[in-house]
Backbone atoms as SQL, in Angstrom:
CREATE TABLE atoms (id INTEGER PRIMARY KEY, chain TEXT, resi INTEGER, resn TEXT, atom TEXT, x REAL, y REAL, z REAL);
INSERT INTO atoms VALUES
  (1, 'A', 1, 'MET', 'N', 22.937, 3.516, 26.013),
  (2, 'A', 1, 'MET', 'CA', 21.517, 3.224, 26.046),
  (3, 'A', 1, 'MET', 'C', 21.100, 2.632, 24.701),
  (4, 'A', 2, 'GLU', 'N', 20.487, 1.492, 24.751),
  (5, 'A', 2, 'GLU', 'CA', 20.042, 0.838, 23.526),
  (6, 'A', 2, 'GLU', 'C', 18.650, 1.305, 23.153),
  (7, 'A', 3, 'ARG', 'N', 18.449, 1.476, 21.865),
  (8, 'A', 3, 'ARG', 'CA', 17.125, 1.824, 21.354),
  (9, 'A', 3, 'ARG', 'C', 16.579, 0.612, 20.621),
  (10, 'A', 4, 'TYR', 'N', 15.264, 0.488, 20.635),
  (11, 'A', 4, 'TYR', 'CA', 14.615, -0.666, 20.033),
  (12, 'A', 4, 'TYR', 'C', 13.660, -0.227, 18.935),
  (13, 'A', 5, 'CYS', 'N', 13.504, -1.088, 17.943),
  (14, 'A', 5, 'CYS', 'CA', 12.575, -0.835, 16.842),
  (15, 'A', 5, 'CYS', 'C', 11.159, -0.788, 17.411),
  (16, 'A', 6, 'PRO', 'N', 10.378, 0.249, 17.078),
  (17, 'A', 6, 'PRO', 'CA', 9.017, 0.338, 17.615),
  (18, 'A', 6, 'PRO', 'C', 8.075, -0.719, 17.046),
  (19, 'A', 7, 'ASP', 'N', 8.440, -1.325, 15.918),
  (20, 'A', 7, 'ASP', 'CA', 7.559, -2.308, 15.291),
  (21, 'A', 7, 'ASP', 'C', 7.815, -3.734, 15.762),
  (22, 'A', 8, 'CYS', 'N', 9.108, -4.102, 15.868),
  (23, 'A', 8, 'CYS', 'CA', 9.402, -5.501, 16.198),
  (24, 'A', 8, 'CYS', 'C', 10.217, -5.675, 17.475),
  (25, 'A', 9, 'GLY', 'N', 10.796, -4.601, 18.003),
  (26, 'A', 9, 'GLY', 'CA', 11.549, -4.689, 19.241),
  (27, 'A', 9, 'GLY', 'C', 13.013, -5.054, 19.095),
  (28, 'A', 10, 'GLU', 'N', 13.514, -5.147, 17.876),
  (29, 'A', 10, 'GLU', 'CA', 14.928, -5.470, 17.645),
  (30, 'A', 10, 'GLU', 'C', 15.810, -4.289, 18.051),
  (31, 'A', 11, 'VAL', 'N', 17.010, -4.578, 18.543),
  (32, 'A', 11, 'VAL', 'CA', 17.952, -3.519, 18.920),
  (33, 'A', 11, 'VAL', 'C', 18.388, -2.791, 17.655),
  (34, 'A', 12, 'LEU', 'N', 18.379, -1.450, 17.717),
  (35, 'A', 12, 'LEU', 'CA', 18.689, -0.634, 16.545),
  (36, 'A', 12, 'LEU', 'C', 20.154, -0.239, 16.494),
  (37, 'A', 13, 'ALA', 'N', 20.643, -0.034, 15.277),
  (38, 'A', 13, 'ALA', 'CA', 21.983, 0.526, 15.080),
  (39, 'A', 13, 'ALA', 'C', 21.905, 2.017, 15.378),
  (40, 'A', 14, 'ALA', 'N', 23.043, 2.617, 15.670),
  (41, 'A', 14, 'ALA', 'CA', 23.076, 4.046, 15.997),
  (42, 'A', 14, 'ALA', 'C', 22.543, 4.875, 14.832),
  (43, 'A', 15, 'GLY', 'N', 21.680, 5.832, 15.139),
  (44, 'A', 15, 'GLY', 'CA', 21.163, 6.749, 14.134),
  (45, 'A', 15, 'GLY', 'C', 19.975, 6.247, 13.345),
  (46, 'A', 16, 'HIS', 'N', 19.437, 5.104, 13.691),
  (47, 'A', 16, 'HIS', 'CA', 18.299, 4.552, 12.959),
  (48, 'A', 16, 'HIS', 'C', 17.043, 4.585, 13.819),
  (49, 'A', 17, 'ALA', 'N', 15.898, 4.788, 13.166),
  (50, 'A', 17, 'ALA', 'CA', 14.627, 4.821, 13.882),
  (51, 'A', 17, 'ALA', 'C', 13.896, 3.486, 13.816),
  (52, 'A', 18, 'ARG', 'N', 14.226, 2.657, 12.815),
  (53, 'A', 18, 'ARG', 'CA', 13.625, 1.334, 12.649),
  (54, 'A', 18, 'ARG', 'C', 14.711, 0.364, 12.200),
  (55, 'A', 19, 'CYS', 'N', 14.479, -0.934, 12.426),
  (56, 'A', 19, 'CYS', 'CA', 15.403, -1.932, 11.890),
  (57, 'A', 19, 'CYS', 'C', 15.215, -1.999, 10.372),
  (58, 'A', 20, 'ARG', 'N', 16.169, -2.575, 9.682),
  (59, 'A', 20, 'ARG', 'CA', 16.137, -2.579, 8.211),
  (60, 'A', 20, 'ARG', 'C', 14.876, -3.240, 7.643),
  (61, 'A', 21, 'PRO', 'N', 14.481, -4.448, 8.088),
  (62, 'A', 21, 'PRO', 'CA', 13.271, -5.061, 7.518),
  (63, 'A', 21, 'PRO', 'C', 12.009, -4.224, 7.764),
  (64, 'A', 22, 'CYS', 'N', 11.868, -3.650, 8.958),
  (65, 'A', 22, 'CYS', 'CA', 10.686, -2.831, 9.248),
  (66, 'A', 22, 'CYS', 'C', 10.709, -1.538, 8.442),
  (67, 'A', 23, 'PHE', 'N', 11.895, -0.945, 8.266),
  (68, 'A', 23, 'PHE', 'CA', 12.020, 0.267, 7.465),
  (69, 'A', 23, 'PHE', 'C', 11.618, -0.008, 6.023),
  (70, 'A', 24, 'ARG', 'N', 12.104, -1.114, 5.466),
  (71, 'A', 24, 'ARG', 'CA', 11.761, -1.444, 4.075),
  (72, 'A', 24, 'ARG', 'C', 10.274, -1.713, 3.930),
  (73, 'A', 25, 'ARG', 'N', 9.668, -2.401, 4.907),
  (74, 'A', 25, 'ARG', 'CA', 8.231, -2.666, 4.866),
  (75, 'A', 25, 'ARG', 'C', 7.450, -1.358, 4.948),
  (76, 'A', 26, 'PHE', 'N', 7.863, -0.449, 5.829),
  (77, 'A', 26, 'PHE', 'CA', 7.210, 0.850, 5.978),
  (78, 'A', 26, 'PHE', 'C', 7.318, 1.656, 4.687),
  (79, 'A', 27, 'GLU', 'N', 8.507, 1.686, 4.070),
  (80, 'A', 27, 'GLU', 'CA', 8.704, 2.428, 2.822),
  (81, 'A', 27, 'GLU', 'C', 7.886, 1.827, 1.684),
  (82, 'A', 28, 'ALA', 'N', 7.776, 0.498, 1.622),
  (83, 'A', 28, 'ALA', 'CA', 6.983, -0.145, 0.574),
  (84, 'A', 28, 'ALA', 'C', 5.505, 0.199, 0.736),
  (85, 'A', 29, 'GLU', 'N', 5.012, 0.206, 1.972),
  (86, 'A', 29, 'GLU', 'CA', 3.617, 0.590, 2.213),
  (87, 'A', 29, 'GLU', 'C', 3.369, 2.029, 1.785),
  (88, 'A', 30, 'TYR', 'N', 4.297, 2.918, 2.103),
  (89, 'A', 30, 'TYR', 'CA', 4.149, 4.327, 1.731),
  (90, 'A', 30, 'TYR', 'C', 4.180, 4.492, 0.209),
  (91, 'A', 31, 'GLN', 'N', 5.061, 3.759, -0.463),
  (92, 'A', 31, 'GLN', 'CA', 5.133, 3.846, -1.923),
  (93, 'A', 31, 'GLN', 'C', 3.840, 3.343, -2.555),
  (94, 'A', 32, 'ARG', 'N', 3.295, 2.220, -2.052),
  (95, 'A', 32, 'ARG', 'CA', 2.023, 1.717, -2.583),
  (96, 'A', 32, 'ARG', 'C', 0.920, 2.741, -2.391),
  (97, 'A', 33, 'LYS', 'N', 0.888, 3.392, -1.226),
  (98, 'A', 33, 'LYS', 'CA', -0.140, 4.395, -0.966),
  (99, 'A', 33, 'LYS', 'C', -0.023, 5.563, -1.940),
  (100, 'A', 34, 'THR', 'N', 1.185, 6.070, -2.158),
  (101, 'A', 34, 'THR', 'CA', 1.340, 7.209, -3.063),
  (102, 'A', 34, 'THR', 'C', 1.025, 6.815, -4.502),
  (103, 'A', 35, 'GLU', 'N', 1.385, 5.583, -4.912),
  (104, 'A', 35, 'GLU', 'CA', 1.046, 5.132, -6.264),
  (105, 'A', 35, 'GLU', 'C', -0.463, 5.020, -6.429),
  (106, 'A', 36, 'ARG', 'N', -1.151, 4.504, -5.420),
  (107, 'A', 36, 'ARG', 'CA', -2.608, 4.392, -5.496),
  (108, 'A', 36, 'ARG', 'C', -3.269, 5.767, -5.534),
  (109, 'A', 37, 'ASP', 'N', -2.765, 6.688, -4.726),
  (110, 'A', 37, 'ASP', 'CA', -3.311, 8.049, -4.755),
  (111, 'A', 37, 'ASP', 'C', -3.136, 8.669, -6.131),
  (112, 'A', 38, 'TRP', 'N', -1.973, 8.463, -6.737),
  (113, 'A', 38, 'TRP', 'CA', -1.705, 9.003, -8.068),
  (114, 'A', 38, 'TRP', 'C', -2.654, 8.393, -9.094),
  (115, 'A', 39, 'MET', 'N', -2.850, 7.071, -9.031),
  (116, 'A', 39, 'MET', 'CA', -3.743, 6.395, -9.983),
  (117, 'A', 39, 'MET', 'C', -5.172, 6.896, -9.824),
  (118, 'A', 40, 'ARG', 'N', -5.640, 7.046, -8.602),
  (119, 'A', 40, 'ARG', 'CA', -7.009, 7.537, -8.388),
  (120, 'A', 40, 'ARG', 'C', -7.170, 8.965, -8.884),
  (121, 'A', 41, 'ARG', 'N', -6.158, 9.787, -8.681),
  (122, 'A', 41, 'ARG', 'CA', -6.221, 11.184, -9.094),
  (123, 'A', 41, 'ARG', 'C', -6.183, 11.317, -10.620),
  (124, 'A', 42, 'ASN', 'N', -5.375, 10.510, -11.298),
  (125, 'A', 42, 'ASN', 'CA', -5.192, 10.633, -12.737),
  (126, 'A', 42, 'ASN', 'C', -6.132, 9.767, -13.566),
  (127, 'A', 43, 'PHE', 'N', -6.802, 8.815, -12.950),
  (128, 'A', 43, 'PHE', 'CA', -7.759, 7.970, -13.651),
  (129, 'A', 43, 'PHE', 'C', -9.067, 7.920, -12.859),
  (130, 'A', 44, 'PRO', 'N', -9.751, 9.055, -12.719),
  (131, 'A', 44, 'PRO', 'CA', -10.958, 9.088, -11.881),
  (132, 'A', 44, 'PRO', 'C', -12.123, 8.294, -12.459),
  (133, 'A', 45, 'GLU', 'N', -12.087, 7.985, -13.755),
  (134, 'A', 45, 'GLU', 'CA', -13.215, 7.270, -14.357),
  (135, 'A', 45, 'GLU', 'C', -13.211, 5.779, -14.036),
  (136, 'A', 46, 'PHE', 'N', -12.127, 5.256, -13.486),
  (137, 'A', 46, 'PHE', 'CA', -12.043, 3.839, -13.149),
  (138, 'A', 46, 'PHE', 'C', -12.272, 3.618, -11.660),
  (139, 'A', 47, 'ARG', 'N', -12.859, 2.472, -11.363),
  (140, 'A', 47, 'ARG', 'CA', -13.078, 2.099, -9.968),
  (141, 'A', 47, 'ARG', 'C', -11.813, 1.435, -9.416),
  (142, 'A', 48, 'PRO', 'N', -11.618, 1.428, -8.103),
  (143, 'A', 48, 'PRO', 'CA', -10.413, 0.810, -7.520),
  (144, 'A', 48, 'PRO', 'C', -10.216, -0.648, -7.922),
  (145, 'A', 49, 'ARG', 'N', -11.299, -1.385, -8.117),
  (146, 'A', 49, 'ARG', 'CA', -11.151, -2.795, -8.493),
  (147, 'A', 49, 'ARG', 'C', -10.571, -2.937, -9.893),
  (148, 'A', 50, 'ASP', 'N', -10.821, -1.956, -10.762),
  (149, 'A', 50, 'ASP', 'CA', -10.248, -1.984, -12.107),
  (150, 'A', 50, 'ASP', 'C', -8.785, -1.560, -12.090),
  (151, 'A', 51, 'LEU', 'N', -8.447, -0.596, -11.239),
  (152, 'A', 51, 'LEU', 'CA', -7.078, -0.091, -11.180),
  (153, 'A', 51, 'LEU', 'C', -6.134, -1.021, -10.435),
  (154, 'A', 52, 'PHE', 'N', -6.648, -1.755, -9.460),
  (155, 'A', 52, 'PHE', 'CA', -5.793, -2.576, -8.597),
  (156, 'A', 52, 'PHE', 'C', -6.275, -4.026, -8.549),
  (157, 'A', 53, 'PRO', 'N', -6.157, -4.763, -9.656),
  (158, 'A', 53, 'PRO', 'CA', -6.623, -6.156, -9.659),
  (159, 'A', 53, 'PRO', 'C', -5.795, -7.059, -8.748),
  (160, 'A', 54, 'GLU', 'N', -4.585, -6.616, -8.380),
  (161, 'A', 54, 'GLU', 'CA', -3.727, -7.452, -7.534),
  (162, 'A', 54, 'GLU', 'C', -4.244, -7.586, -6.109),
  (163, 'A', 55, 'ASP', 'N', -5.277, -6.823, -5.757),
  (164, 'A', 55, 'ASP', 'CA', -5.827, -6.909, -4.408),
  (165, 'A', 55, 'ASP', 'C', -6.603, -8.198, -4.182),
  (166, 'A', 56, 'GLY', 'N', -6.888, -8.936, -5.251),
  (167, 'A', 56, 'GLY', 'CA', -7.573, -10.215, -5.101),
  (168, 'A', 56, 'GLY', 'C', -9.039, -10.067, -4.747),
  (169, 'A', 57, 'TRP', 'N', -9.747, -9.273, -5.503),
  (170, 'A', 57, 'TRP', 'CA', -11.175, -9.080, -5.268),
  (171, 'A', 57, 'TRP', 'C', -11.910, -10.382, -5.547),
  (172, 'A', 58, 'GLU', 'N', -13.023, -10.555, -4.885),
  (173, 'A', 58, 'GLU', 'CA', -13.863, -11.728, -5.125),
  (174, 'A', 58, 'GLU', 'C', -14.389, -11.673, -6.555),
  (175, 'A', 59, 'GLN', 'N', -14.530, -12.821, -7.197),
  (176, 'A', 59, 'GLN', 'CA', -14.986, -12.858, -8.586),
  (177, 'A', 59, 'GLN', 'C', -16.364, -12.218, -8.756),
  (178, 'A', 60, 'THR', 'N', -17.267, -12.404, -7.784),
  (179, 'A', 60, 'THR', 'CA', -18.598, -11.799, -7.901),
  (180, 'A', 60, 'THR', 'C', -18.511, -10.282, -7.844),
  (181, 'A', 61, 'GLU', 'N', -17.591, -9.749, -7.046),
  (182, 'A', 61, 'GLU', 'CA', -17.413, -8.301, -6.975),
  (183, 'A', 61, 'GLU', 'C', -16.828, -7.770, -8.273),
  (184, 'A', 62, 'ILE', 'N', -15.911, -8.512, -8.879),
  (185, 'A', 62, 'ILE', 'CA', -15.280, -8.071, -10.124),
  (186, 'A', 62, 'ILE', 'C', -16.322, -7.974, -11.229),
  (187, 'A', 63, 'LYS', 'N', -17.209, -8.955, -11.327),
  (188, 'A', 63, 'LYS', 'CA', -18.227, -8.949, -12.377),
  (189, 'A', 63, 'LYS', 'C', -19.155, -7.753, -12.242),
  (190, 'A', 64, 'THR', 'N', -19.502, -7.389, -11.016),
  (191, 'A', 64, 'THR', 'CA', -20.462, -6.302, -10.829),
  (192, 'A', 64, 'THR', 'C', -19.833, -4.926, -10.907),
  (193, 'A', 65, 'THR', 'N', -18.506, -4.818, -10.793),
  (194, 'A', 65, 'THR', 'CA', -17.883, -3.493, -10.769),
  (195, 'A', 65, 'THR', 'C', -16.853, -3.287, -11.867),
  (196, 'A', 66, 'SER', 'N', -16.831, -4.153, -12.883),
  (197, 'A', 66, 'SER', 'CA', -15.792, -4.034, -13.895),
  (198, 'A', 66, 'SER', 'C', -16.093, -2.967, -14.940),
  (199, 'A', 67, 'MET', 'N', -17.299, -2.418, -14.940),
  (200, 'A', 67, 'MET', 'CA', -17.586, -1.356, -15.906),
  (201, 'A', 67, 'MET', 'C', -17.164, -0.006, -15.346),
  (202, 'A', 68, 'LYS', 'N', -16.982, 0.952, -16.245),
  (203, 'A', 68, 'LYS', 'CA', -16.597, 2.294, -15.822),
  (204, 'A', 68, 'LYS', 'C', -17.763, 2.953, -15.097),
  (205, 'A', 69, 'GLU', 'N', -17.437, 3.876, -14.194),
  (206, 'A', 69, 'GLU', 'CA', -18.490, 4.599, -13.490),
  (207, 'A', 69, 'GLU', 'C', -19.239, 5.485, -14.465),
  (208, 'A', 70, 'GLY', 'N', -20.514, 5.662, -14.241),
  (209, 'A', 70, 'GLY', 'CA', -21.333, 6.518, -15.079),
  (210, 'A', 70, 'GLY', 'C', -21.981, 5.781, -16.233),
  (211, 'A', 71, 'GLU', 'N', -21.739, 4.489, -16.386),
  (212, 'A', 71, 'GLU', 'CA', -22.358, 3.730, -17.476),
  (213, 'A', 71, 'GLU', 'C', -23.599, 3.032, -16.993);
């Protein structure tokens, strides 16, 4: 009986729950989430736009939210 990847439908190797590309994508998403949670927990005085500039915020949003909270 063949098993298929739940994300893309590719036939899976024995003992695997996802194909390699989907597994790596899933693990990368989980790692980003845990890193963001850690940053928010350890740097509560900064807003998400300051901590994660790689998200590509709009320039108008960056100007209005680049100061620390409470100022």
